[in-house]
C-alpha positions as CSV (number, residue, x, y, z in Angstrom):
1,X,234.0,174.3,-35.3
2,X,235.3,171.3,-33.5
3,X,234.9,170.7,-29.7
4,X,238.4,169.9,-28.3
5,X,237.4,169.7,-24.7
6,X,238.1,166.5,-22.8
7,X,235.3,163.8,-22.4
8,X,235.1,164.7,-18.7
9,X,234.4,168.4,-19.5
10,X,231.9,167.6,-22.2
11,X,229.8,165.3,-20.1
12,X,230.2,167.1,-16.7
13,X,231.9,164.2,-15.0
14,X,234.9,164.2,-12.8
15,X,238.2,162.5,-13.6
16,X,240.9,161.0,-11.4
17,X,244.0,158.8,-12.0
18,X,244.3,155.3,-10.5
19,X,247.6,153.6,-10.0
20,X,246.9,149.9,-9.5
21,X,249.9,147.7,-8.9
22,X,249.7,143.9,-8.9
23,X,252.3,141.2,-8.2
24,X,252.8,140.5,-11.9
25,X,251.8,143.7,-13.6
26,X,250.9,147.3,-13.0
27,X,248.6,149.8,-14.7
28,X,247.6,153.5,-14.6
29,X,244.1,154.4,-15.5
30,X,241.9,157.4,-15.9
31,X,238.6,157.0,-14.0
32,X,235.6,159.1,-14.9
33,X,232.7,159.4,-12.4
34,X,229.4,161.2,-12.6
35,X,225.6,160.5,-12.3
36,X,225.2,157.0,-13.8
37,X,228.8,157.2,-15.1
38,X,231.7,155.0,-14.0
39,X,234.3,154.5,-16.6
40,X,238.0,153.4,-16.9
41,X,240.4,154.4,-19.6
42,X,243.6,152.3,-19.6
43,X,246.6,154.6,-20.0
44,X,249.6,152.3,-19.5
45,X,250.3,148.7,-18.5
46,X,253.7,147.4,-17.5
47,X,255.2,144.2,-16.2
48,X,256.1,143.7,-12.5
49,X,257.7,140.8,-10.8
50,X,260.6,139.5,-8.8
51,X,264.2,140.2,-9.7
52,X,267.1,138.1,-8.4
53,X,269.8,140.0,-6.6
54,X,272.8,138.7,-4.7
55,X,270.9,138.7,-1.4
56,X,267.6,137.3,-2.7
57,X,264.3,138.2,-4.5
58,X,263.5,141.9,-4.7
59,X,261.2,144.2,-6.6
60,X,262.7,146.4,-9.3
61,X,261.4,149.4,-7.5
62,X,263.2,152.1,-9.6
63,X,261.6,150.6,-12.7
64,X,258.2,150.5,-11.0
65,X,258.4,154.2,-10.0
66,X,259.5,155.2,-13.5
67,X,256.5,153.3,-15.0
68,X,254.1,155.0,-12.6
69,X,255.4,158.5,-13.3
70,X,255.3,157.9,-17.1
71,X,251.8,156.6,-16.8
72,X,250.6,159.5,-14.7
73,X,252.2,161.9,-17.2
74,X,250.3,160.2,-20.1
75,X,247.1,160.3,-18.1
76,X,247.4,164.0,-17.6
77,X,248.2,164.5,-21.2
78,X,245.1,162.7,-22.2
79,X,242.8,164.2,-19.5
80,X,244.0,167.6,-18.3
81,X,241.1,167.8,-15.9
82,X,242.3,165.0,-13.6
83,X,241.7,166.1,-10.0
84,X,243.7,163.6,-7.9
85,X,245.8,160.4,-7.8
86,X,245.2,157.2,-5.8
87,X,247.6,154.3,-5.3
88,X,246.9,150.7,-4.4
89,X,249.1,147.6,-4.6
90,X,249.7,144.1,-3.2
91,X,250.1,143.9,0.6
92,X,252.9,143.1,3.1
93,X,256.0,144.3,1.3
94,X,257.7,147.5,2.4
95,X,260.7,149.8,1.9
96,X,262.9,151.1,4.7
97,X,263.9,154.8,4.7
98,X,266.5,156.8,6.5
99,X,266.5,160.5,6.2
100,X,264.1,160.2,3.3
101,X,266.3,157.8,1.3
102,X,265.5,154.2,0.5
103,X,268.0,151.9,2.1
104,X,267.5,149.0,-0.4
105,X,265.2,147.7,-3.0
106,X,262.1,146.3,-1.2
107,X,262.2,142.5,-0.8
108,X,259.7,140.3,-2.7
109,X,257.4,138.4,-0.4
110,X,258.4,135.1,-2.0
111,X,262.0,135.5,-0.8
112,X,262.9,132.7,1.5
113,X,264.6,134.9,4.1
114,X,261.3,135.1,6.1
115,X,261.5,131.5,7.4
116,X,263.9,132.6,10.1
117,X,261.6,135.5,11.0
118,X,258.7,133.1,11.5
119,X,260.6,131.0,13.9
120,X,261.9,134.0,15.9
121,X,258.5,135.7,16.0
122,X,256.7,132.6,17.2
123,X,259.3,132.0,19.8
124,X,258.6,135.4,21.3
125,X,254.8,135.4,20.7
126,X,252.8,132.2,20.1
127,X,250.6,132.2,17.0
128,X,247.5,131.9,19.1
129,X,248.3,135.2,20.8
130,X,249.2,136.8,17.5
131,X,245.9,135.9,16.0
132,X,244.0,137.3,19.0
133,X,245.9,140.5,18.7
134,X,246.1,141.1,14.9
135,X,243.4,138.7,13.6
136,X,245.5,137.5,10.8
137,X,245.9,134.1,9.2
138,X,249.4,132.6,9.2
139,X,251.3,133.5,6.1
140,X,255.0,133.2,6.3
141,X,255.6,136.5,4.4
142,X,253.4,138.7,6.6
143,X,255.2,142.0,7.3
144,X,256.0,141.3,10.9
145,X,258.0,138.2,9.9
146,X,259.8,140.0,7.2
147,X,260.7,142.9,9.4
148,X,262.0,140.6,12.1
149,X,264.3,138.9,9.6
150,X,265.4,142.3,8.1
151,X,268.6,143.5,9.8
152,X,268.3,146.8,7.9
153,X,265.4,147.8,10.2
154,X,268.0,148.8,12.8
155,X,269.4,151.4,10.3
156,X,266.0,152.8,9.3
157,X,263.8,155.6,10.7
158,X,260.6,154.7,8.7
159,X,259.0,151.6,7.2
160,X,256.4,152.2,4.5
161,X,254.3,149.6,2.6
162,X,254.5,149.8,-1.2
163,X,251.6,152.2,-1.8
164,X,252.6,154.4,1.1
165,X,256.2,154.4,-0.1
166,X,255.1,155.6,-3.6
167,X,252.9,158.2,-2.0
168,X,255.9,159.4,0.0
169,X,258.0,159.6,-3.1
170,X,255.3,161.6,-4.8
171,X,254.4,163.9,-2.0
172,X,256.9,163.8,0.8
173,X,254.2,162.8,3.3
174,X,254.8,159.7,5.5
175,X,251.6,157.9,6.3
176,X,250.3,154.4,6.7
177,X,246.9,153.7,5.1
178,X,244.8,151.6,7.5
179,X,243.5,148.8,5.2
180,X,247.1,147.9,4.1
181,X,248.5,148.4,7.6
182,X,246.0,145.7,8.7
183,X,248.0,143.1,6.7
184,X,251.3,143.8,8.5
185,X,250.4,141.8,11.7
186,X,251.3,144.9,13.8
187,X,247.8,146.5,13.8
188,X,245.5,145.9,16.7
189,X,242.5,144.1,15.2
190,X,240.0,145.6,17.6
191,X,241.2,149.2,17.8
192,X,242.7,149.6,14.3
193,X,245.8,151.3,15.9
194,X,249.4,150.2,15.9
195,X,250.1,147.5,18.5
196,X,253.2,149.2,19.9
197,X,253.6,146.6,22.7
198,X,253.6,143.8,20.2
199,X,256.2,145.5,18.0
200,X,258.4,146.1,21.0
201,X,258.2,142.5,22.1
202,X,259.3,141.5,18.6
203,X,262.3,143.8,18.5
204,X,260.7,146.1,15.9
205,X,261.1,149.8,16.8
206,X,257.5,151.2,16.8
207,X,258.9,154.6,15.7
208,X,259.3,153.0,12.2
209,X,255.5,152.9,11.9
210,X,254.0,156.0,10.3
211,X,250.8,157.8,11.3
212,X,247.7,155.9,10.2
213,X,245.1,157.4,7.8
214,X,241.8,156.1,6.4
215,X,240.7,155.8,2.8
216,X,239.6,159.2,1.5
217,X,242.2,161.2,3.4
218,X,244.3,163.7,1.3
219,X,247.9,162.5,1.9
220,X,249.4,165.6,0.3
221,X,250.2,167.4,-3.0
222,X,252.8,166.4,-5.4
223,X,256.4,167.5,-4.8
224,X,257.2,170.3,-7.2
225,X,259.6,168.2,-9.3
226,X,257.0,165.4,-9.5
227,X,254.3,167.9,-10.6
228,X,256.6,169.2,-13.2
229,X,257.4,165.8,-14.6
230,X,253.7,164.7,-14.6
231,X,252.4,168.1,-15.9
232,X,250.0,168.9,-13.1
233,X,249.9,169.8,-9.4
234,X,247.6,167.3,-7.9
235,X,246.7,165.8,-4.5
236,X,247.3,162.2,-3.7
237,X,244.3,160.7,-1.9
238,X,244.5,157.6,0.2
239,X,242.3,154.8,-1.2
240,X,241.9,151.3,0.0
241,X,245.6,150.9,-0.7
242,X,245.6,147.2,-0.2
243,X,244.4,146.1,-3.7
244,X,242.0,143.6,-2.2
245,X,240.4,146.4,-0.1
246,X,239.8,148.4,-3.2
247,X,238.5,145.4,-5.1
248,X,236.0,144.5,-2.4
249,X,234.8,148.0,-2.2
250,X,233.8,147.7,-5.9
251,X,232.2,144.2,-5.6
252,X,228.6,144.8,-6.7
253,X,227.1,143.0,-3.8
254,X,223.4,143.3,-3.1
255,X,222.7,140.1,-1.1
256,X,223.6,140.2,2.6
257,X,224.7,136.5,2.2
258,X,227.1,137.1,-0.6
259,X,230.7,135.9,-0.7
260,X,233.4,137.3,-2.8
261,X,236.5,136.0,-4.6
262,X,239.0,138.6,-5.7
263,X,241.0,136.6,-8.1
264,X,244.3,137.3,-9.7
265,X,247.7,135.9,-8.7
266,X,246.0,135.1,-5.5
267,X,242.3,134.3,-4.8
268,X,241.0,136.1,-1.8
269,X,237.9,134.3,-0.7
270,X,235.6,135.6,2.1
271,X,232.8,137.6,3.4
272,X,232.4,141.2,4.6
273,X,231.6,141.8,8.3
274,X,231.0,144.6,10.6
275,X,233.2,143.0,13.2
276,X,236.3,140.6,13.1
277,X,235.8,136.9,13.6
278,X,238.4,135.9,16.2
279,X,237.2,132.4,17.1
280,X,239.4,129.4,17.6
281,X,237.6,127.9,14.5
282,X,238.6,131.0,12.4
283,X,242.2,130.7,13.6
284,X,242.3,126.9,12.9
285,X,240.8,127.5,9.4
286,X,243.6,130.1,8.8
287,X,241.1,132.9,8.0
288,X,242.2,136.5,8.3
289,X,240.5,139.7,9.4
290,X,241.7,142.6,7.3
291,X,240.2,146.1,7.3
292,X,238.3,147.3,4.4
293,X,236.9,150.6,3.2
294,X,234.5,152.3,5.7
295,X,235.7,150.2,8.7
296,X,234.4,146.9,7.3
297,X,236.3,143.7,7.9
298,X,237.3,141.4,5.1
299,X,237.1,138.0,6.7
300,X,238.9,135.9,4.2
301,X,241.3,133.2,3.3
302,X,244.2,133.4,0.8
303,X,244.0,130.8,-1.8
304,X,246.7,130.3,-4.5
305,X,245.0,131.6,-7.6
306,X,246.1,132.1,-11.2
307,X,249.7,132.0,-10.1
308,X,249.5,128.2,-10.7
309,X,248.3,128.7,-14.2
310,X,250.6,131.5,-15.2
311,X,253.7,129.6,-13.8
312,X,252.6,126.4,-15.7
313,X,252.3,128.3,-18.9
314,X,255.6,130.1,-18.3
315,X,257.3,126.7,-17.9
316,X,255.8,125.5,-21.2
317,X,256.8,128.7,-23.0
318,X,260.4,128.3,-21.8
319,X,260.3,124.7,-23.0
320,X,258.9,125.6,-26.4
321,X,260.8,128.8,-26.9
322,X,257.7,130.7,-27.9
323,X,254.6,132.3,-26.5
324,X,251.5,130.2,-25.8
325,X,247.9,131.3,-26.7
326,X,246.4,130.9,-23.2
327,X,242.9,131.8,-24.4
328,X,242.9,129.1,-27.0
329,X,244.4,126.6,-24.5
330,X,241.6,127.4,-22.0
331,X,239.0,126.8,-24.8
332,X,240.6,123.4,-25.5
333,X,240.7,122.7,-21.7
334,X,237.0,123.4,-21.4
335,X,236.3,120.7,-24.0
336,X,238.2,118.0,-22.0
337,X,236.7,115.9,-19.2
338,X,237.0,117.1,-15.6
339,X,239.9,115.4,-13.8
340,X,239.2,112.4,-11.6
341,X,241.3,113.9,-8.9
342,X,242.6,117.4,-8.0
343,X,245.6,118.6,-6.1
344,X,245.8,121.0,-3.1
345,X,246.3,124.4,-4.7
346,X,247.6,125.7,-1.4
347,X,250.4,123.1,-1.0
348,X,253.5,125.0,0.1
349,X,255.6,123.2,-2.5
350,X,253.8,125.3,-5.2
351,X,254.5,128.7,-3.7
352,X,257.9,129.5,-5.3
353,X,258.7,130.4,-8.9
354,X,260.0,127.4,-10.9
355,X,258.9,124.4,-12.9
356,X,255.2,124.3,-11.9
357,X,254.1,121.3,-14.1
358,X,256.8,119.0,-12.6
359,X,255.9,120.0,-9.1
360,X,252.2,119.5,-9.7
361,X,252.9,116.1,-11.2
362,X,255.0,115.2,-8.2
363,X,252.2,116.3,-5.8
364,X,249.7,114.2,-7.6
365,X,252.1,111.2,-7.6
366,X,252.6,111.5,-3.9
367,X,248.8,111.0,-3.5
368,X,248.6,108.1,-5.8
369,X,247.3,110.0,-8.9
370,X,248.8,110.6,-12.3
371,X,249.1,114.0,-14.0
372,X,247.8,114.2,-17.6
373,X,250.4,114.6,-20.2
374,X,248.1,116.4,-22.6
375,X,248.4,120.2,-22.1
376,X,244.6,121.1,-22.3
377,X,243.8,118.3,-19.8
378,X,246.6,119.6,-17.5
379,X,245.2,123.1,-17.7
380,X,241.7,121.7,-16.8
381,X,243.4,120.0,-13.8
382,X,244.9,123.3,-12.7
383,X,241.7,125.3,-13.1
384,X,239.6,122.7,-11.3
385,X,242.1,122.5,-8.5
386,X,241.9,126.3,-8.0
387,X,238.1,126.1,-8.1
388,X,238.1,123.3,-5.6
389,X,240.2,125.4,-3.2
390,X,237.8,128.3,-3.8
391,X,234.8,126.1,-3.0
392,X,236.4,124.9,0.2
393,X,237.1,128.4,1.4
394,X,233.5,129.5,0.5
395,X,232.0,126.8,2.6
396,X,234.3,127.6,5.5
397,X,233.5,131.4,5.2
398,X,229.8,130.5,5.5
399,X,230.4,128.3,8.5
400,X,232.5,130.8,10.3
401,X,230.1,133.7,9.7
402,X,227.1,131.6,10.5
403,X,225.5,132.4,7.2
404,X,224.0,130.3,4.4
405,X,225.7,131.9,1.5
406,X,223.7,132.4,-1.7
407,X,225.9,133.9,-4.3
408,X,229.6,134.2,-5.2
409,X,231.0,137.4,-6.7
410,X,234.2,136.7,-8.6
411,X,236.1,139.8,-9.6
412,X,239.5,140.6,-11.0
413,X,241.4,139.0,-13.8
414,X,240.0,135.6,-12.9
415,X,236.5,136.8,-13.9
416,X,237.6,136.6,-17.6
417,X,238.5,132.9,-17.2
418,X,235.2,131.3,-18.2
419,X,236.4,127.8,-17.3
420,X,237.3,128.9,-13.8
421,X,234.0,130.8,-13.2
422,X,232.0,127.7,-14.3
423,X,234.1,125.3,-12.3
424,X,233.6,127.6,-9.2
425,X,229.9,127.6,-9.7
426,X,229.8,123.8,-10.1
427,X,232.0,123.1,-7.1
428,X,230.3,125.6,-4.7
429,X,226.8,124.8,-5.9
430,X,226.2,128.6,-6.0
431,X,225.6,131.0,-8.8
432,X,228.8,132.9,-9.7
433,X,228.5,136.6,-10.8
434,X,231.7,137.4,-12.7
435,X,233.1,140.9,-12.9
436,X,234.1,143.6,-13.0
437,X,237.6,142.6,-14.2
438,X,239.1,145.9,-13.0
439,X,237.4,145.9,-9.6
440,X,240.5,147.1,-7.9
441,X,240.9,150.2,-10.1
442,X,237.2,150.9,-9.8
443,X,237.4,150.8,-6.0
444,X,240.4,153.1,-6.2
445,X,238.6,155.5,-8.4
446,X,235.3,155.5,-6.4
447,X,237.1,156.3,-3.1
448,X,238.9,159.2,-4.7
449,X,235.7,160.5,-6.3
450,X,233.8,160.3,-3.0
451,X,236.5,162.3,-1.3
452,X,236.1,164.9,-4.0
453,X,232.3,165.0,-3.6
454,X,231.8,163.4,-7.0
455,X,230.4,160.0,-5.9
456,X,227.8,158.9,-3.4
457,X,228.6,158.8,0.3
458,X,227.4,155.3,1.1
459,X,229.4,152.1,0.2
460,X,226.1,150.5,-0.9
461,X,225.5,153.3,-3.3
462,X,229.0,153.0,-4.8
463,X,228.4,149.3,-5.3
464,X,225.1,150.1,-7.0
465,X,226.9,152.3,-9.4
466,X,229.3,149.5,-10.2
467,X,226.4,147.1,-10.8
468,X,224.6,149.5,-13.1
469,X,227.7,150.4,-15.2
470,X,229.5,147.0,-15.1
471,X,226.9,144.3,-15.1
472,X,228.4,140.9,-14.2
473,X,228.2,137.7,-16.3
474,X,226.2,134.9,-14.6
475,X,227.3,131.3,-14.3
476,X,224.8,128.8,-12.9
477,X,226.0,125.6,-11.2
478,X,225.6,122.4,-13.3
479,X,224.4,119.2,-11.7
480,X,227.1,116.5,-11.7
């Protein structure tokens, strides 16, 4: 007689579904959690990225929703004992609703319309005051700049960030999860509540802002039509819905002097603190204070990450008319000599989609250097430049926090890039512990499981479970 029960039933572990949406791709995963057990089963992966419309860059939101629903249906088919759903995504972008209907496709944060919003906001509230109120670094696409530039806000009754918007479409409940709300620029950094006075000064109707909830809160159950499509009536649980908040929750930190890099399209480099760091030095270094799981603060700096590499490869593929084996190219790059000079990975000229190799070459030329023409050497240049930016941010994080940092945890997709991990170790002079790759999905799963009573209560215990089940790869700094 065969045993056709699911793996979760057989091993007495609990199962949840994690929707994890990044700026270039999305995924739905089954998470299984139990004593000494933390596993992910990939269910679906799908592309995500900007689409050009008549009025600028948007997200193809209808396609994104369809992918999510299809992925959840497949997850339930594979694992009928799934108990809940959690959603995380990139930050700052939002959808505007009126009477429950989406007024337009959400804009993509790289759309250039926000430049006018920056000027208007800073004319009303100087950046120094903004930083004191919201604790955020200056990024021209932060939500408050986008909303200020968005005339549709006057027609809307609700503004929801992407994970909250998806949760609304699934459940009908309008909430704002606090870790992601902290990236908008409209959350008071000290109290963790909406800064209504600031929103009013900026001409943003505070009634657009939904009630705040914390990770672990049950948002609501699926709408009947959604439950029918997915094949199960499930609750949606708020997780660290900003993907970096979920990723940092799953960083297997044990040292109190650890720093982390959550590396994908962006590299988020920082430390975890019990309180925000709101000093002039932090503001001048353009460090941000975003909320994490369990009221921790992610004191970090946004560094341009693998975006530089992916855009470089995309340009070459367009030139060649065929796909490039990036893994093989990275192996070739590792065999080349380190570049004599690197470029500023955070230069604003590199932020938009387009011909990345030409722009990098131009940036080097402007500083009296020459870009290599050999592709492996060019890849080495890109990776070393990202690592140099990481190292600079690590040093600044240590200085701002008053700590002598002793280890770097590098999680996310970048942890698979052995050249980047070694270059980061070399340039920081610190050991790098790489992995887990799917830190964001793991953090999503753990917060759901804890809310269900299926995982430990303390964040340190959750991280210990990650370390035990997903041991990182170690990279030691090499002497120059």
